[in-house]
N, C-alpha and C positions, 0 to 999 in steps of 0.2 A: 747665599750666593757662592761661598767657597765650596760647599758641597756639590753644587751643580757644575762648577768648574772642574772639580776633581773627577766627577762622573765623566765629563767629556774627555778628559785626558786619558782615561782608562781605555777608551775606544781605540783599537789599534787600526792602523792603516791596512787596507787589504794588500795581500801580496800581489805582485804583477803576475798576470797569467803568462804561462809559457806561450810564445807565439812563434808561428812558422809561416812562411810565405805559402799561401794556398796552393800555388802550382808546385812548390817543392814537396808539400804534403802529398799532393796527388801523385807525383813522381815516385815517392817512397811507397805509397800504397801499390802502385804499378809494379815496382821492383819486387816487393814482397810477393805479389801474386804470380809474377813470372818465376821467381825462385820456387814457390810451392808447386808450380806445374812441373818444373824440371826435377824437383824432389820426388814427386809422384812418379814421373817417367823413370827415373833411375831406380826407384823401389820396384816398379813393375818389371824392369829389366832383370833385377836380381831374383825376383819371384819366378819369372818365366825361365830364367837360366836354370833354376833348380829343378824344373819339371823335366829336363832332359831334351833330346832332339835339338841340340844346340851346335851350330857350326862354328868351329874355332878358325879364325883367320887373322892374319897380321893387318894391323891398321896401315893405311896408306902413309908413305913417307911425307906426303904433302901436309899431313896434320902436324908434323913437327915444324915444318916451315910456316904454316899458318899461325902456329902457337907463338913462334918468335916474332911474326909480323904484328900480331895483336899486342904482345908485350911492348914492343917498340912504340906502337900507336898509343898505348897508355902513357908512356913517357912524353910523347909529343903533345898529347892532350893536356898533361900537367904543365908542360912548358907554356902552352897557350893560356892557361888559366893564370899562371904566375905573370906572364907578360901583360895580360889585360889588368891585373891588379896593380901593376907598375905603370899603367897607361902607355905601354909600349905597343901601340896598335899595329905597327909594321910587323913586329915579331909575332903578335897574336895572329895576324892574317897568314903568315908563313906557317906557323905551327898548326893551325886548324886546317889549312890546305894539305899539309903533310899527313895529318891525321885522317883527313878524308880520303886521300889517295891510298893510304895504308889500309883503310877500311875496305875500299873497293878491291885492293889486292888480296886481302883475306878472303873475300867472297869468290874471287877468281881461283884462289888456291883450294877452297872447298869444293868448287865445281870440278877442278882437276882431280881432287881426292875422290870424288864420286865416279869419275871416269876410270880411275885406278881400280875401284871396287868392282866396276862392271867387267874390267879386263880379268879380274880374279874370280869371275862368276858369282859375285855377291850382288844380289839384286834387292830392290825394295820389296818385291813380292817374292816370296819363297821362305827361306828359313828365318825365323824371327830374330836371330842374331844380327843378320844384315839389315832387317827392317828397323830395328832400334837405332843402329848407327845412322841410317838415313834420317830418321825422325829426329833424333837428338841434334845432329849437325845441321839438318835443314831448318828446324824451328829456331835454333840459335842464329843461323844465317839470316832468317827473316827478321829477327830482332836487330841484327847488324845492319840490314837495309834501313830499318827505322832510325838506327843510330846515325847512319851516313846522311839521311835526310835531315835529321836534327843538326848535324854538323854544318851542312849547307845553309840552314836557316841562320845559325849563329854566325857563320862566315859572312853572309849577306848583311846581318846586323852590324858586324864589325866594320864592313865597308861603308855603312851608313852612320858610323860613329855612335852606334847605340850600345856598344859594349865598352866599358871603361871602368876605372876604379870605383866610380860612384853608381855604377849600374852593372853588377856582377851576377845577378840572379840567373840570367839565361845561361851564361857560360858555366856557372857553378852547376846548374842542373845537367847541362850537356856533359860536363866532366864526370859528374856522379854516375850518370847513366852508362857512359863509355867505360869507366873503371869497373862498373858492375858487369858489363858484357865481357870484359877482359877476364875477370875473376871467374865468371860463369863458364867461359870456354875452357879455362885451365882446369877447373873442376871436372868438366865433362871429359876432357882429354885424359886426365889422370884416372878418372873412373873407368874409362873404356880400356885403358892400358892394363889396369889391375884386374879387370873383370871380363876377360875374354873367354 
């Protein structure tokens, strides 16, 4: 009897498996895939630039302004998350609203930047250096549109009292995506500044 009891004690409890919210996991897969697309595009940029026939031009000043806007919006997004964590729903609504407006302002700034490029005779069709700037900023802008839609969904959920300290998954995902978009734009902007 004692031998059987000893045998049962030897059996160890299984370790708890690592768990992640399925939607958060899907978001991280999406983020990695988006990162890989931009890594491929910036690699293609460098390869094509080395082939020659490359038009060198100054980036629009609007890119500096949009970079500042998206940095500030990352701060307001973090403010929204912290406010939700503390159940300060009024501050959460204000912070998400400001982040959404800043996201829209970023898109307007990018559109103005495209207008500046056209004034400098840099077009989407023509020299590949201009084409790459349009593709990189345009594809990033498309992801910002998705981010603004996500912000509006989270804002609506906040007004319906579905975002609070006991239900943070949605705002955490939104904050993660928004900070990723911020970091991605800064990477692209610095890349374009250093590789003209």
